[in-house]
N, C-alpha and C positions, 0 to 999 in steps of 0.2 A: 601424513596428510590424507584427510577424507575426501570422497567425493559424494557430490549432490546433485540433483536435479530441480531446475526451477520453472515451472509451468507458467505461461502467460498467453492471453488471449492477445493475438497480434494487432485487433482494432484498438486494444486499451494500451499496450506497450509491447512492441515490435522488436526483434533482434536489431532493426535498422536503428530504432530510438536507442536501444542499449549501447550499441557503437558510437551513435552520435555523443554520447557522454563523456568519451574518451577515458583518459587514466583516473578521472576523478571518480568515475563511475556513479551509480545511483541507488537511493534506497530502496530495497526490495518490501516496499509497505503494502498496506492494506490487508494483510493475511490476517484472517479471522478464525483460524482453526488451531486448535490447542496442538494438535500432534505437529503441525506445520511449523508453528512457532517454536515448540519445543526442538525440532530439528534444526532450527536457527540458532537456538541458544548453544546447541552443541559445535558449531562451526568455529575454525581458527582461521587467523589470518593466511592467505595464500590457499586455504582448501579450493578445489576447482568443482566446477558444476559444468552440466549440460544447461543450455538454453532450451527450452521446449514451447513450441508453438501450439497451442490446443484449439480447440472447436473444428475448423475446417481441415486445416493442413495436418494437424496431429503427429509433430515431426520434431526430432531433435536438430537443430540448425546452428548451434555454435557452443562455445566453450568460454564460460566466465570465470573469474578468480573472486573471492571474498576479499573486498579491500577494507573493511571494517566491521567488526564483530559485533555481537546483539547490543542492540541499544534502543530505547523508545523510540516507537513509531511515530513520526511527526504528524502523519493523518489523523491521529485521535488523543485524546486527553486521559483515556483510559490506560491505566497503569499495567494491565495485564498484558498488552501487546507490544511486542518487540518486533526489531527486523534485522538484518544487516545490509552493508552496502555492497553491491557487486559491479565489477567492470568487465567489459569484453575483452576477450583474448585472441580468439579468431574464430572464423565460422568453418563448419563442416565444409570438406569439398563438397559433398553431396549429403543433402539431409537423410537422416534415418528416421522412416515412418514409425509409427504405433503398428501397424501392421506387420513389417518388417521385425520388430521385435517380437511379437506374439508369435510369429512363425519359427524363430530362431531357437531350437531348444536351450542353447546356452543362456537363455535370457529368460527362462521360464519361471524363475524364482523373484525375478526384477519386480520391485516394488510398481513401476510404471504398467507392467503387463496385468499386475492383479488388484490394483486400487488406483485406477486411472483419474481420480477425483481430487487426490492429495497433490496439493500446488508447492510443496516442498518436501523433497523425500531425499532418502539416502539411495547411493548406488555403491555397489562393492566394487572393489579393484577390478575384479574378473568382468564385472558387467561394463565397466569403464573402458576397459581394454578391446571388448568385443565392439562397443558402440563406435569408438573412435577408429576402429579396424573398418567397420561396416561405412562410416563417414568418410574414411580416405584422410584421416589426419594421424598426426603421431600422438601415441597416448602419454607421452610424457609432457602434452602441450608445450 
């Protein structure tokens, strides 16, 4: 299993919006960055990810699961763009902020800490464990 982080502006698509989609989940569409798209191409069914609110909040707020692997993005006719579908698994007991991540030496190599603009990014197993611990949830989701 691989771990990921999905960033979204809460005013566009929030954790509450994701939860409202239920077990069916939702397409993680609109990504127009090759590195982020390539990350989605690597995802497998059942991979887990953090749901991250960008902009003002800047915090990991929940855990999602990949429920459909890479497929054409329905928001464009351009065949270069693909996306996955994700569904909410559970919220973190307490949000883990970007500030907390930057302050924790165990997360110094995390993509989020070093490239805050990448919208879909990998998370190592150790980073997953640390953030789950900080967020008050079981790392096994």
